[in-house]
C-alpha positions as CSV (number, residue, x, y, z in Angstrom):
1,M,12.0,-10.4,-9.5
2,N,8.3,-10.6,-10.2
3,R,5.5,-9.0,-8.2
4,M,4.5,-12.1,-6.2
5,K,8.1,-12.7,-5.1
6,K,8.5,-9.0,-4.1
7,L,5.3,-9.3,-2.0
8,R,6.5,-12.5,-0.3
9,N,9.9,-10.8,0.4
10,D,8.3,-7.6,1.8
11,I,10.0,-5.3,-0.8
12,Y,7.2,-2.8,-1.4
13,T,6.5,0.3,0.6
14,F,3.2,1.1,2.1
15,E,2.4,3.5,-0.7
16,E,3.2,0.9,-3.4
17,L,1.1,-1.7,-1.5
18,D,-1.9,0.8,-1.7
19,T,-1.5,0.9,-5.5
20,L,-1.2,-2.8,-5.8
21,E,-4.2,-3.3,-3.6
22,K,-6.4,-1.0,-5.8
23,N,-5.3,-2.9,-8.9
24,A,-5.9,-6.3,-7.3
25,K,-9.4,-5.3,-6.1
26,K,-10.3,-4.3,-9.6
27,L,-9.1,-7.7,-11.0
28,G,-10.5,-9.7,-8.1
29,D,-7.0,-11.2,-7.4
30,M,-7.5,-12.7,-4.0
31,E,-4.0,-14.2,-3.8
32,T,-2.4,-10.8,-4.2
33,L,-4.8,-9.2,-1.7
34,G,-3.8,-11.9,0.8
35,L,-0.1,-11.2,0.3
36,I,-0.6,-7.5,0.5
37,E,-2.4,-7.9,3.9
38,F,0.4,-10.2,5.1
39,S,3.1,-7.7,3.9
40,R,1.4,-4.8,5.7
41,A,1.2,-6.9,8.9
42,S,4.9,-7.8,8.6
43,K,5.9,-4.2,8.1
44,T,3.9,-3.1,11.1
45,A,5.4,-5.9,13.2
46,K,8.9,-4.7,12.2
47,G,8.1,-1.2,13.3
48,E,7.9,0.3,9.8
49,T,5.5,3.2,9.4
50,R,4.0,5.1,6.5
51,K,6.0,8.2,5.6
52,E,4.2,11.4,6.5
53,V,3.6,13.8,3.7
54,S,2.9,17.5,4.5
55,I,-0.2,19.0,3.0
56,E,1.9,21.3,0.8
57,D,3.9,18.3,-0.6
58,E,1.0,15.9,-1.2
59,T,0.0,14.8,-4.7
60,A,-3.4,15.3,-6.2
61,R,-4.3,11.7,-5.4
62,Q,-3.1,12.0,-1.8
63,K,-5.2,15.2,-1.4
64,R,-8.3,13.5,-2.9
65,D,-7.8,10.4,-0.7
66,R,-7.4,12.6,2.4
67,I,-10.6,14.6,1.6
68,R,-12.6,11.4,1.0
69,K,-11.5,10.0,4.4
70,G,-12.7,13.2,6.0
71,G,-9.2,14.4,7.0
């Protein structure tokens, strides 16, 4: 199954959507960005949430993102 079908079928996790969004922004892929936004809204409507990661278990990227957001 290709990336676009997976986005349409709401297969990706929130974390995977973050990665896809970063790549789509770099490439200027507006179609993918629209599908990512739709997928996030769909997941939220279904009651899905991001999995919480403790500070001890976070990756270097998660720590950097948390610090950049001021958390």
